[in-house]
N, C-alpha and C positions, 0 to 999 in steps of 0.2 A: 446437638447439632456443632457440625465440624466447621471451621472457615478454613478459604485457600489464601496463604497470603498473597498479596499481589504487590508489582513494583511499581515506584512514583509514574512510573511511565502510564503502567496502567491507572493507575489514579485518574490522575491528570487528563486523559484521552476519554478515558470514563465522563468523568465531572465535563469536559467539552461537547461530549455526544448529547450529554441531558440539558445542555445551556443552552446549544445551537441547533436540539433538533438534526445532529447531523449522524454519520452513522461511523462507527470508527472499528478498527482492527479487521478490515475486510479480507480475507486471508484467497491467496491463489499457490500454489504450486506449481513455480516455472517451471516449460520445457522450451529447448531451445530451438525449437519451432513456430515457436508462433511469437507472435509481435504483436495482437493484442488480445486483450480482455474485456468479456461485457462485464462492468459494473451492476449491483444487485438491483440498482435504484437509476432507471432510466433520467430523470430529470435531476442531474448533478449540476453542483454548478460549479464544482471545484476540486482540486486533491491537494490537501493539504502538506502530506509525504507521505513516499511509500519506499519505508523498510524493508531491507531483506539481505541477502549474505552473496557479498562480492570476494571469491576466492578464497572463503571460506572463513571469513572475519564477518561483523557484523556491521552493514553499509545503510550509511540514507542516501535514495538515488535522489540528482537535480531534474526540478520542475526544467522543461524546454532543453534539457542538454543529454537527460537520459531518457524521457517521460514526457508524452503529452498527454492531455483530453482530448479524447474526437470523440463529439457527442457523448455516448452514454461507454464510453470504453477507453481503458489504459492502454494505449499504445508507445510500446517500446521504440525510440532512434535508432537506425542503423548506426548512427555515428557514436551514439551514447554508450553508457557500459548498460549491462545489462546481469541480473542474479546469475549464481551458479543453479545449471538445469536440477530439479528438485528439489529446492527449495522454495 
């Protein structure tokens, strides 16, 4: 049996999900024309972090500056930073 090596962040996210019964690592490909993305779980209470690629480099987006939780959707704010298209 082969094991895949995971990063420290992947391990801590996995442990957090198990402890809190939360969702970790929900992935979306960003399209420049879209501002809202429906999340997998309708009764979500909050978003801990949103990570992606900005100008070709890894970036952690800021809650209420770049994005916000709008019902069961992640919404990119007009004045905030947005991920590179196709990432």
